[in-house]
Every structure is written in structure tokens, then in C-alpha cells.
MMTF fields as JSON, N, C-alpha, C and O atoms, coordinates in Angstrom:
{
  "mmtfVersion": "1.0.0",
  "mmtfProducer": "UNKNOWN",
  "numBonds": 211,
  "numAtoms": 212,
  "numGroups": 53,
  "numChains": 1,
  "numModels": 1,
  "chainsPerModel": [1],
  "groupsPerChain": [53],
  "chainIdList": ["A"],
  "bondAtomList": [4, 2, 8, 6, 12, 10, 16, 14, 20, 18, 24, 22, 28, 26, 32, 30, 36, 34, 40, 38, 44, 42, 48, 46, 52, 50, 56, 54, 60, 58, 64, 62, 68, 66, 72, 70, 76, 74, 80, 78, 84, 82, 88, 86, 92, 90, 96, 94, 100, 98, 104, 102, 108, 106, 112, 110, 116, 114, 120, 118, 124, 122, 128, 126, 132, 130, 136, 134, 140, 138, 144, 142, 148, 146, 152, 150, 156, 154, 160, 158, 164, 162, 168, 166, 172, 170, 176, 174, 180, 178, 184, 182, 188, 186, 192, 190, 196, 194, 200, 198, 204, 202, 208, 206],
  "bondOrderList": [1, 1, 1, 1, 1, 1, 1, 1, 1, 1, 1, 1, 1, 1, 1, 1, 1, 1, 1, 1, 1, 1, 1, 1, 1, 1, 1, 1, 1, 1, 1, 1, 1, 1, 1, 1, 1, 1, 1, 1, 1, 1, 1, 1, 1, 1, 1, 1, 1, 1, 1, 1],
  "groupList": [{"groupName": "UNK", "atomNameList": ["N", "CA", "C", "O"], "elementList": ["N", "C", "C", "O"], "formalChargeList": [0, 0, 0, 0], "bondAtomList": [1, 0, 2, 1, 3, 2], "bondOrderList": [1, 1, 2], "singleLetterCode": "X", "chemCompType": "L-PEPTIDE LINKING"}],
  "groupTypeList": [0, 0, 0, 0, 0, 0, 0, 0, 0, 0, 0, 0, 0, 0, 0, 0, 0, 0, 0, 0, 0, 0, 0, 0, 0, 0, 0, 0, 0, 0, 0, 0, 0, 0, 0, 0, 0, 0, 0, 0, 0, 0, 0, 0, 0, 0, 0, 0, 0, 0, 0, 0, 0],
  "groupIdList": [1, 2, 3, 4, 5, 6, 7, 8, 9, 10, 11, 12, 13, 14, 15, 16, 17, 18, 19, 20, 21, 22, 23, 24, 25, 26, 27, 28, 29, 30, 31, 32, 33, 34, 35, 36, 37, 38, 39, 40, 41, 42, 43, 44, 45, 46, 47, 48, 49, 50, 51, 52, 53],
  "secStructList": [7, 7, 7, 2, 2, 2, 2, 2, 2, 2, 2, 2, 2, 2, 2, 2, 2, 2, 2, 2, 2, 7, 2, 2, 2, 2, 2, 1, 1, 1, 7, 7, 2, 2, 2, 2, 2, 2, 2, 2, 2, 2, 2, 2, 2, 2, 2, 2, 1, 7, 7, 7, 7],
  "xCoordList": [-20.437, -19.56, -18.448, -18.73, -17.187, -16.08, -16.033, -16.357, -15.632, -15.512, -14.192, -13.342, -14.039, -12.805, -11.62, -10.502, -11.862, -10.784, -10.319, -9.124, -11.278, -10.917, -10.084, -9.097, -10.487, -9.757, -8.348, -7.391, -8.225, -6.915, -6.023, -4.855, -6.573, -5.802, -5.404, -4.28, -6.315, -6.02, -4.928, -4.038, -4.982, -3.96, -2.592, -1.584, -2.563, -1.306, -0.763, 0.433, -1.642, -1.241, -0.71, 0.3, -1.388, -0.943, 0.449, 1.301, 0.677, 1.984, 3.069, 4.129, 2.815, 3.818, 4.118, 5.276, 3.093, 3.298, 4.112, 4.992, 3.831, 4.602, 6.073, 6.962, 6.32, 7.7, 8.465, 9.676, 7.772, 8.426, 8.69, 9.669, 7.847, 7.925, 8.492, 8.808, 8.632, 9.091, 10.612, 11.358, 11.053, 12.496, 13.169, 14.259, 12.521, 13.117, 13.252, 14.269, 12.257, 12.324, 13.404, 14.037, 13.619, 14.666, 16.048, 16.993, 16.184, 17.491, 17.94, 19.12, 17.007, 17.333, 16.966, 16.183, 17.54, 17.15, 15.952, 15.361, 15.59, 14.467, 13.266, 13.401, 12.104, 10.924, 10.525, 10.74, 9.945, 9.508, 8.217, 7.662, 7.754, 6.555, 5.317, 4.467, 5.213, 4.061, 4.074, 3.029, 5.234, 5.339, 4.95, 4.275, 5.364, 4.999, 3.492, 2.891, 2.887, 1.442, 0.702, -0.251, 1.135, 0.497, 0.654, -0.265, 1.814, 2.025, 1.108, 0.583, 0.919, 0.017, -1.421, -2.136, -1.836, -3.177, -3.323, -4.35, -2.293, -2.325, -2.412, -3.204, -1.611, -1.636, -2.988, -3.483, -3.589, -4.921, -5.96, -6.817, -5.9, -6.842, -6.646, -7.611, -5.391, -5.093, -5.63, -6.159, -5.489, -5.985, -7.509, -8.063, -8.189, -9.649, -10.272, -11.477, -9.47, -10.0, -10.372, -9.697, -11.444, -11.821, -10.772, -10.195, -10.547, -9.541, -10.171, -11.305, -9.418, -9.891, -9.006, -7.887, -9.524, -8.768, -9.263, -8.752],
  "yCoordList": [-4.627, -3.471, -3.74, -4.108, -3.559, -3.844, -2.828, -1.654, -3.298, -2.415, -1.644, -1.927, -0.676, 0.101, -0.761, -0.548, -1.735, -2.644, -3.472, -3.72, -3.904, -4.653, -3.797, -4.265, -2.547, -1.638, -1.39, -1.337, -1.241, -1.03, -2.252, -2.123, -3.421, -4.657, -4.863, -5.277, -4.577, -4.747, -3.778, -4.163, -2.531, -1.545, -1.983, -1.849, -2.503, -2.968, -4.169, -4.246, -5.095, -6.283, -5.91, -6.452, -4.984, -4.542, -3.92, -4.199, -3.082, -2.439, -3.474, -3.442, -4.386, -5.399, -6.308, -6.65, -6.695, -7.561, -6.84, -7.439, -5.575, -4.811, -4.728, -4.91, -4.455, -4.326, -5.64, -5.625, -6.773, -8.071, -8.399, -9.081, -7.933, -8.373, -7.347, -7.713, -6.114, -5.065, -5.116, -5.045, -5.236, -5.269, -3.955, -3.956, -2.836, -1.536, -1.301, -0.776, -1.675, -1.5, -2.385, -2.006, -3.56, -4.45, -3.952, -4.093, -3.374, -2.94, -1.633, -1.462, -0.723, 0.587, 0.622, -0.196, 1.574, 1.767, 2.696, 2.837, 3.333, 4.261, 3.553, 2.96, 3.595, 2.963, 3.635, 4.833, 2.851, 3.393, 4.195, 4.247, 4.813, 5.652, 4.853, 5.355, 3.618, 2.785, 2.477, 2.522, 2.167, 1.887, 3.115, 2.991, 4.279, 5.509, 5.726, 6.134, 5.451, 5.599, 4.611, 4.987, 3.354, 2.344, 2.671, 2.454, 3.193, 3.586, 4.751, 4.807, 5.673, 6.797, 6.294, 6.77, 5.329, 4.752, 4.074, 4.216, 3.335, 2.661, 3.684, 3.515, 4.727, 5.747, 6.446, 6.737, 6.717, 7.344, 6.413, 6.857, 5.142, 4.169, 4.05, 3.929, 4.085, 3.973, 5.176, 5.038, 6.354, 7.565, 7.592, 8.1, 7.04, 7.084, 5.932, 5.941, 4.938, 3.794, 4.25, 5.094, 3.686, 4.036, 3.557, 2.479, 4.354, 4.006, 3.122, 3.343, 2.124, 1.261, 1.486, 0.981, 2.24, 2.556, 1.732, 1.858],
  "zCoordList": [-0.517, -0.476, 0.54, 1.681, 0.135, 1.056, 2.203, 2.027, 3.347, 4.507, 4.431, 3.587, 5.316, 5.337, 5.749, 5.28, 6.624, 7.018, 5.833, 5.67, 4.994, 3.791, 2.84, 2.271, 2.674, 1.793, 2.32, 1.548, 3.626, 4.233, 4.035, 3.67, 4.276, 4.112, 2.649, 2.363, 1.733, 0.313, -0.135, -0.893, 0.322, -0.037, 0.487, -0.207, 1.705, 2.291, 1.518, 1.238, 1.18, 0.423, -0.954, -1.403, -1.623, -2.95, -2.88, -3.724, -1.879, -1.731, -1.451, -2.075, -0.523, -0.178, -1.365, -1.608, -2.096, -3.26, -4.326, -4.944, -4.542, -5.519, -5.117, -5.948, -3.853, -3.387, -3.546, -3.765, -3.439, -3.616, -5.075, -5.379, -5.985, -7.367, -8.34, -9.472, -7.967, -8.88, -9.049, -8.072, -10.283, -10.543, -10.159, -9.588, -10.472, -10.191, -8.691, -8.239, -7.927, -6.473, -5.868, -4.883, -6.449, -5.957, -6.344, -5.567, -7.529, -8.021, -7.365, -7.06, -7.153, -6.586, -5.115, -4.631, -4.421, -3.022, -2.921, -1.851, -4.034, -4.067, -4.69, -5.76, -4.057, -4.641, -5.955, -6.141, -6.857, -8.144, -7.955, -6.858, -9.032, -8.972, -8.572, -7.837, -9.048, -8.699, -7.205, -6.556, -6.66, -5.229, -4.411, -3.39, -4.845, -4.138, -4.176, -3.183, -5.327, -5.463, -4.562, -3.879, -4.558, -3.716, -2.24, -1.451, -1.865, -0.469, -0.103, 1.008, -1.036, -0.793, -0.598, 0.284, -1.428, -1.27, 0.086, 0.749, 0.498, 1.796, 2.933, 3.86, 2.866, 3.917, 3.99, 5.079, 2.824, 2.822, 3.423, 4.187, 3.094, 3.666, 5.17, 5.925, 5.596, 7.033, 7.795, 8.898, 7.2, 7.855, 7.954, 8.929, 6.936, 6.931, 7.704, 7.957, 8.086, 8.836, 10.249, 10.839, 10.775, 12.155, 13.155, 13.008, 14.137, 15.142, 16.208, 16.633, 16.624, 17.698, 18.916, 18.995, 19.843, 21.077, 22.23, 23.343]
}
């Protein structure tokens, strides 16, 4: 079972890879719907990850 850190890293990687490869995100200054969804997943994973203080 993947840890929360793995899920956070995977969400971040998915978002970054999409931003590099999506034609619409490259052509427009506004992210496409998929990019917004991936960013939302990343933000949710980041919020649920345990904090290391």
C-alpha cells in the first residue's frame, strides 16, 4: 500500500508531466481542465500529508 508521501509525490509528478506535455496548457496562459483537476488532487494530497515540523 503506497504511503501518503508516495501519493503526494505521484500527484506532483502527474501535474508537472501534464503541464510539460499538454498542447493546450502550452498554447494558452490558462491551464486546461485536466491540469486544474490534477492540481486539485495534488493540493488535496498535500493537505492530508502529515506535517513534519
